[in-house]
N, C-alpha and C positions, 0 to 999 in steps of 0.2 A: 504493500500500500504506500509506503514512504517513497519507493522508487517511482511509482506512478505520479505522486504529487510533486516530487522533485522535477520530474520531466515536464509537468504542466506549468508550474510556477517556480522556476529555478531561482529567480532573483528575490523572491519574497522572503522576508526575515522569518525564520522558523524558531530560533532560540536566542535568548539574551542572557548573559551571565556577567556579573561584575568582576572586574580585575582592578585592584587598587582603587576601588570606589567608582570606576567608570564602566558603563555598560559596553560589553563587546558583543557584536552581532554575528550570527551564523545564518546564512541563507538556507533555503531548502536544498539547493544544489550542494552547498557545503556540508549540510547535514548528511546527505546520502553518501557523499565522498568520504566523510569521516567514518561512517558506519562501514563502508566497504574496506577502508584501511584497517580498522580495528578487527573486522572479521578475518581478514587475511593475516593479521598479526597473531590472532588466536590460532589460526590454522598452522602458522609457522611454529608455534609452540607445541604442536601436536594434538590440538583439540579436534576431535572428530565427532561424528554423529552420535548423539546420546550422552556425550560427556557433559559434565556440569561445570559451569562458570559462575562463580559467586561474586557479588558486588557488595562491598562494605563501605558505604559512603553516604554523606549528606546528598541532597538533591543537587545535581549539577549536570553539565553536558556530558561528562564522561560516563555518568550513570545510564542515561537513556541510550547513548551511543553503544555502550557495551551490551546492554540488554538486547537491542535490535541486532547487533552484530553476531552475538552468540546464537540467537535464533536463526539468523540468516545462513549460518554454516551448519545448521541442523543440530546444534548443541542445545543445551538446556540452561537457561539463566536462573539464578537463585539469589534473591535479595536478602541482605541482613540489615537490621536496624542499626544506625550509628551508635545508639546507646547500649547495644548488646555487650555485656561484660565478657571477659575471657571464657568463663564456663559455658555461656550460651554460644559464643563463637565456636568453641570446640564441638558442642553438640550439633550445631547447624551445619558446619563444614564437614563434620564426620558423618552425620546421618545422610546428607545429600551426596556424599562422595565427591566433593568438589575437587576438580583437577587444577584449576587456575583461580586465583583470588585477585580481584581488582580492589585494592585498599586505598582509601582516599589520602591518608596522611600518616604521620608517625604514630599517632594514637592507635589507629586501626592496625598498622603493621605490627606494633608491639604486642597487641592482643593475639594476633595470629602466631607470631614467633614464640610466644609464651607456651602455646599448646601444640605447636607443629609436630613435636615428637610423637604425638598420639593421633596424627592425621596422615596415615600412610598414602592416601590418594593425592594429597596436595603436592604438586610439582613446582608451581611458580606463584610468586606474589608480585604483582605489578603495583607500584605505588605512584599515585598521581601527583601529589605535592612532595617535592624533594627535601623540603626543610626538615632538618633533623635526621633524615634517613639516608641522605646521599653519602654520608661517611660510613654507613654500615658496610661490612664486607662479607655478607652472607650470600653465597651463590644462588640461593633461591629467589633473591630479589632482582627486580628489573624496573628501571624507571619508565614512566609513561612515554617520555620522548624516545627512549631506545626501543620501546614497545612499538610505537608508531613507525619508527624507522624500519623495523622488521616487517611491518605490514606493507609499507611502500615498496620494499624490496621484493616481497612476495607478489605484489600486484604487477610489478615489472616482469617477473618471471612467468606468471600465469594470469595475464590480464583479464581473461574471461571467466576465471574460476568462480569468483564470488557470485556473479550473476547465474552461473550454471547451478551452483549449490542452492541459491534462492529458488530457482525454477524447479529444482528437484525435491523441494520440501514435501513430505507427506503431511497433508493437512490434518490427519488424524493423530499425528505424533505429538508427544509432549513438547511444548514450547518453553514452559517455565514452571518452577515449583515455588509456590507461595506458602510460607509457613504461617499458620494461625497463631494467635497471640498467646494461647496456652494459659488460660485463667485457672484451670484445674489440674494441669499436668504438663508434660513435655509438649512443645508445639508439634502439630501434625503438618506434614508437607502436602498441600493440595496441588495435584498435577492438573495444569490447564493446557489444553491443546491449541494448536494454531487455529483450528476451527472455532474454538471457544473465543479466542482473542479477536478474530476477524468479525465474528457475529456481533460481539460486544461493541467493537469499534463502530460498526455501521449503525447499531441501535443507539449508541451514545451520541452520535452526531444528530440524530433525529430528536433525542430527548433534550440535549443541551441547546441546540439552535432553535428548536421548535418550529413554528410557522414563519418566524421572521429572522432568518439567518443573518448574522453580522459579517460583513465582508472582511473587516480587519479586527477580528476578535483577539483580545489579550487575556492570557491566563497567567496566574502567579503560582509557581510550583513550590509548595512548602510541605504538603502532606507527604509522609514517607513513601517513596516510590516502591519500596518492598511491600507496601500494603496495597491491596487491590483497588481501594477507593482512590488513592493517588494516581495509580496507573490509568484508571478509567478516564480521568480528565486530562492529565498532563502528558500522557503518551498516546493512548488509543484515540480519545476524543479529539485531542489537539490536532493530530495528523489528519484524521477524517474531516475535521472542520477547516483545515489549512490555516490554523491559528498560529499566533506567536506565543511561545512559552517563555516567561521571565522567571529565572530561578532566584528565589529569595536567598539572601546572604546566609541566613540561619533562622531557626524558629524564634530566636531572641530578637531578631530585627523585623519580625513579621509586621508589627504596627507601622514602622517607617516604610517598609517595602510596599505594603498595601496603599499607603497614602501616596507613594511615588508612582506606582504602576496603575492604580485605579482599574483593576481587572474588569473585563466585561462579564465574565462568569466566575463564580467563586464557590467552591465546595468546602465545607468544613464540618467537623464533628461538633456535637453540642458544647464540648469544653471551650472551643474557640468562640462560639456565639455567647457563651456565658461571660467570658473575659471581655468581649467587645461591649456587651451590655453594661458590665461593671465600669469599663473605661468611659462609656458615654455618660453614665450617671455621675461618676466622679467629676468629669469635665463640666457637667451642668451644675453640680453642687458648688464648684469653684468659680462659676461664671458671675457676671454682674447681676444686680437685682433685676434689671430690665430683661436680660436674656433668660434668667431663671423663670421669670413671670411668663414670658412668651412661650418658653418651652413647656411650662405647665399647662398653658391654655391649649397649645396645638397638639401635645402628646395625648391629652384627653380626647380631643377631637379625632385624632388618629385612631384611637381605640374604638371610638364610636363608629368610625368608618369601617374598620375591620369587622366589627359586629354586624353592620348592615350588609357588607359584602358576603359574609358567611350565610346570612339569612335570606337576602334578596338578590344576590349576584351582582350588585353595583353599589357605588357610593351615593348615587343620587346627585342632584344639582348642588345642594348645600354642601354635601360631603366633598364633592369635586372642588368646590370653591375653597373650603377650609384646608383641604390637602394642598392646593396650590399656594395658598397664603403661608401655610406651614413650611412648605419647601422654600419659599422666598425669604422668610424671616429667620428660620431656625434650621430646618432639616438639611438644606443644601450644604451649609458649612459643616454641620455635624457629620453628615454622610461622607463628605469629602475627607474629613479628618479620619474617619474610620476606614477609608479606602473603598467606600461603597458609592462614590459619586457617579460612576458610569456603569454600575452593575445592572445588567439586564436579567440576570438569573442567579439567585443564591440558593444553595441546597444544603440541607443538613442530613447527614447520614453517618453510618458506622456505629451508631448507638442511638437509643431512644432519646428524644428531646421533649422537654415540657412544652405544652401548647402555649403557655404564657410567654415563653421566650420567643416563639414564632410571632405571636401577636405584637410583641414589642417592636420587632423589626418591620413587621407589616405596617404598624402605626407610623413608622418613620418613612414609609413608602418604599422600602426594600422589597423587591419581588422574591420572596423566600418561600420555600416549601420543603416538606420532608419526603425523603425516599428511603428505600430499604433494599438491601442486598447483602450478600455474604461473599467471603473468599470463594466458597464452593459454587457460587452462582456467577462467578466472574464479575461480581459487584452489582449485577442487575437483578431486579425482582419486581418491585412496585414503585410507583411514584404518584404524587398528587398532581394532576394536570393543573396548569395555570388557571384554567377557567372552571375548575371543579375541586377546590381544596376543601378537605374536611379536617379541621384541626383535631389532633389527638389520634389520627390514623396515619398509616404509612402509605396510603393511597390505593390505587388500582393496579392490578397486574397489567404489564405492558403487552403490546401485540406479540403473538407467538409464545406467550407465557401462560402456562396453566397453573392455577393455584387452588388448593383445597385444604380442608381441615380433616385431620385424622379423627378417629373415635375419641381420643383423649384431648382433642383441641389443638394438637400440634400442627403447625403450618407445613404443608408439603408442597413442593414446587417442582416444575418440570419445564425445561426449555433447552434450546441448542447450546446455551452457555454453561450448562451444568458440568462440573469438573469430571475428570476421568477417575478420580479416586485418590486415596492417600498413599504417598510414596512409601513402599516397604511396610504397609500396614493394612493387609487384606481384611483383618477382623473389623477395624474401624470403617473401612470402605463398605463392607457388607452391611454394617449397622446403619450407615448413612444412606445408602442407595438401595431402592427396591423398585424393580420394574421401571427404571428411569426416573422415579420420583425421589427427590432429595428430602430426607427428614431433617428439618432445619434446627430442631431443638427449641424453637420459639413457639410459645402457646399464644393463639390469637382468637379473634372473633370477628365476624363480618358486621360492619356498620353500613347497612345498605350494600352498595357495590364496592365499598372501601374496606380495607383490612386494618384492624387495630391489634397491635401486639400487647399482650397482657404481661408477659415476662418470659425469661428463659425457663424451661422446664426444671432445670437443676437448681434454679435460684428461688423458686416459689416457696414461701414460708408457710408451714402448717403449724399453727399455734397449739398449745396444750389443750385448748378447747375445740380443736378440729377445724378452725377457720383458715381457709386458703387466702394468703395475702401476697400481693405483688410488691416486693421491696423496691423495684426500680421506679415505679410510679411515685412512691413517696420520696425517694431519693432525688428524682428529677425535679420535683416540686421544691424541695429544699434548695437545690443548686441554682434555682432561678434567682435566689437572693444574691446580691452582690457581695455579701459577707461570707458566703459558704462556698468553699472550693470542693470539698469531698464530703460525702455522706454515705454511711453504710448502716442500713436498717438491720436489726437483729430481732429474733423472736421465734425461731424454729424450735418447736417443742417447749416453748416458754409460756408463762401465763399472760404476758403482755408484750407490746412492741417497744423497743428502745432503739437508740441510735448512737453511733460514734460519728462525730462531725469534725471536719477539718476546716479551719477558717481560711478565708482568702486574705493572705497576709497584707498585701498592698492596700486593699480597700479598707480593711479593719484598722490598719496602721494609720491611714489617712483620717478615718473617723476618730480614732483615739487622739491624734494630734489636735484636731479641731476641738475636742472636748477637754484638752489639757491633761490627758492621761499619759504619764510617762511609762516607758517600758524599755527593755534592752534587747530581748531575744523573742523568737517566735513563741517559745514555751512561756516566757514571762507574760507576753501579751495575751496568750490563750487562757492564762490563769487569773487574769484581772476580773474581779466581780462584775465590773461594768460590761466587759465583753461577754461574759457568760449570760448576763441579763439581756444583752443585745441579741444574742443567738436564741435565747428563750423566746423572745418576741417573734423571731422568725419561725420557730417551731410551732408556736401558738397559731400563727397565721396559716401555716400549712395544715395543721390539725383541723382547722375549720372546714377543709375540703373533703374530709374523710369521715367514715362511720366511726363510732366510738371504739370498736374493736381494732380498727386500723390506725388509731391515733398513737403518736409517740408519747408514752407516759414518762419516760426518763431519757436523758441524754448526757453524754460526756464529750468534752472537747479533746481531740487528740493532741498530745503534748508535742508532737513533731509532725512535719510535713511528710507525706508518703513519698517514697523514692523508688524509682525503677531499679536503680543500681543496687539497692538493698533487697530486691525481690518482692517489694510490696505492691508494685504496679507492673502490669504487662508493658511491653514495648509500645502499645497503643494507649497507655495510661489508664487502662481499666484496673479497678481494684481487685487484687487477689484476696478474695474474702477469707479463705482459711488461714492465709498467712497473717492478715491483719487481725483476725480473731485471736490467733495465737499471740501476736505481739502485744495486744491490749487486753489479754485475758483477765487481768486484775480489774481493769476498769469495767469490763462487762459484768463480771461477777458482783462487783460493788453495786451495780444497778439492780441486781436481782436478790440482794440480801438485805 
């Protein structure tokens, strides 16, 4: 597909990446040329059909180029999260049987070298950034520049080989292995075929561009490319739409990158939308009296407009007028600051989102909706159409997608993008796939022709009184608060529901400073009586939306922030419940004694 696009629009900018703070551009012709060179470099290193090529890097041009190059020579790409510690690097490289590793920098090289003695299949480590690594004298290492030189030499010797290999791809063969986040055990490697990826790319173009395609669409790549959600937009969708992908400098610079790029389309998990809402509310709290007043007036009008659209399908004359005035006086500047100034479509995925969060951005005029998919579905499943959004649902199944509920309420899905199975795990594959239907592990219910997810089967709480409770619904309501970063509801086989809550440090710190409350550390701040009372009010607010048996009776604030490096979060920042329960066992028992 990239070869076709490069031939049609060779001079259009495909990729942008910052070097010393200045954007460097790569055209579609340059994109294809680089993919061809990297493909031949891998071939020169002995990579052949079915061999695994691993990529351990932040989002950058080298990532997408290596991914496509490996698939182009009929090898299999495997992505690692930049945050994976050495133990996880050892597991992922070992389990996938990776032959070559593309490592971004010294940090990732050191992780691989630390465990290489236990990786018999690993033959080469190619490092992209030479700083700190160029002085290493290990023969397994090869610089990116020397790697590209190998590729150019191979292309000179066999100029037609790369195209021949691309033409000879078996579309049913495995293109990539995507490892799941592993909340309850070791990550499983989902095998996705070339057919899966091509079908998804074509569907993604129709979903993203909709009925009004944008000629010069801009994407901002920041979601981890080893996660299927990131690939859906920044690789598959972008090429299909002939868009320009801008690579964020890092997740830490996302706010500045958003404001600079102003993407046309922006996908994000709920955690990002939560942080953006908190940032908007802090900004308004620190604004002048006039701006705060105008914001208060127009955000309320925005919420009324959202409610009317949900009920009647349009804002009406008065709603359209107030929305326009809100844009003129408040929302235009605020949305531009958030990076949403030119956004034609925003989507929340990868985890359930609270409807209140969607309503907030809709009130600002951001065209946002929720979709649903999984690694095993190549990211596609359901979506809320722009003209038929039902808050609290994951939308309707897309064309060519079959969706149904099992006898126990589990969502079953079938379509051409369903994965091939789990690499080296036939038992898990057999449990997940039945007659072409994927057992998703999500429990749902139909709301008209839209689907609503209740929770993950394994996460549903059954209280001592026999009541089934969805913890994620309560947790998501809590995380709408700008003061709450993490929430974990507890109550399985217990007499009542309780919660462990992690504060959003920046927002609570800002609140404390305005109140004249002094503190030194995260723990110190979380132990302040005023902060505990602040969070108690948020809990009381959430409790009003639930039946008595579902309400949080007691809570404790976590004395530390949860950390992926310490095994408390997955690489996609999902809470590892059993780990956190063990970590704060004393706090939990304190609530039940």
